[in-house]
N, C-alpha and C positions, 0 to 999 in steps of 0.2 A: 447492680447489673447494668442499669441504664448508663451509668458513668463509664463502665467498661466499654460498652458499645460506642459511646460518644468518643472515647479516647482512641479506639481502633477503627473508627469509621473510614479514614482514608485507606488503611490497609485492606479492609473488607471490600471497599469499592474496587481497588486494584485486583484483588483476588477474584471478584465477580467478573470483572472485565477480562482477565486472563482466562478464566474458565469458559466464558462465552466465546472468546477468540479461538481457544483450543478446540472447542466443539465444532465451530464452523470450518476451521482449517482442516480438521480431521475428516469432515464430510466431503471435502474437496480433494485432499491429497491422498488419503488412503485408497479410495476407489481408483484414482488415476494410476497409482503404483500397481495395484492389483491387476488392472487391465493391461498393463505393459509387460507383465510377466508372461513367459511362454506357457502354453497349456500343459506342458509336461514338467513344469517347474518342480513339482513334488515327487517325481519318479525316483530320481536318485540324486543325491547331493554330490555335486562335483567338487573334487578337491581343487583348490585354487593353487595351481603350481606355476612356477616361474617359466615363462616361455623362453626358448633359447635365444631369441633376438632381443629380449627385454633386459634393460639394465637393472642390476640388483637393487640399486637405490629406488628406482621407479617401482619395482615390485614391492619393496618394503613400504613405500609411500602409499601405494594403492591399497595394500592390505591394511595399513593403519587407518586410512580414511574409511574403508568399508567397515572396519570394526568400530570406529568412532561413531559413524552413523547408525550402526547396529545397536550400540549402547544407548544412543539418544532415543531411538525408536522403542527399545525395550523399556527404558525408564518412562517415556511418555505413555506407553501402553499400560504400564503398571498404574500410573497416575490416572489414566482414563478409566480404570476399573472403579475408581471412586468419584471421578469427575465425568462430565458429559464427554462422550467420544466412543470410538470403536476400539476399546482396550484390547480384547483378545486378538483381533486382527492385527493391530499394531504390534503386539508382542510377537506374533508369528513372523511378521516382516522383520522385526529386529533380530530375532533368533536366526532367521534366514541369512542375514548379513554377517553375523558373528562367526568366528572360527574358535571352536572349543571342543574338547573331547566329549563324546556322547551327544553331539549336536543332532545327529539323525534320530536317535531315540527320543530326544526332547521334542523335536519338531513333529515327529509322528504321533507323540502323545497328544499334542494339540490338534493335529489334523484329523485324527481318528474320531474326534468328537463330531457327532452328526450335525450339531448346530453350527460349528465352524465350517465344515464341509459345505453345508447348505448355504451359509452366508457368503462364502467366497464365490461359489458358483452363481449365486443370485446377482452379485455385483458384476461378474463377468457377463452374464446374460443381459443385464441392463446396459452394459457398455458395448454390446454387439460383438463380443469376443467369444471364441470357442471356450466351452467349459473346461475347467481343470480336470485332468485325469490323475488318479492317485494310484500308488503302488498297491494299496490294499483293495483296489477295485477288482483285481483279479482273484482275490482270496475267496 
């Protein structure tokens, strides 16, 4: 066992460093993103439609970039469930950027969790932003 640890020591050091960096970056980036979202972000998911004056290639490029960053955030969030970081919040942000059938139901399944709702609004409150309002607040 000791030989195994000695053999993989450089890899373990890198994994520890990456885990630590991921933790501190998530503490900075995730709240920053959450504070920049509009307070009615979770009311209704807007379909991203091509604007009349927008070139079709630009529309495809922007949709592709949004989905790419959504996948990155989703995967990072899944990893943060096992590593230090704000996994569930990162998953929600990733899902919010992705385009897929059933997106609204998946997002609402996360958002309806009291702990997520409370966590998102706690971050907004600390950032001095108005709290999120949710569709199901009216239920």
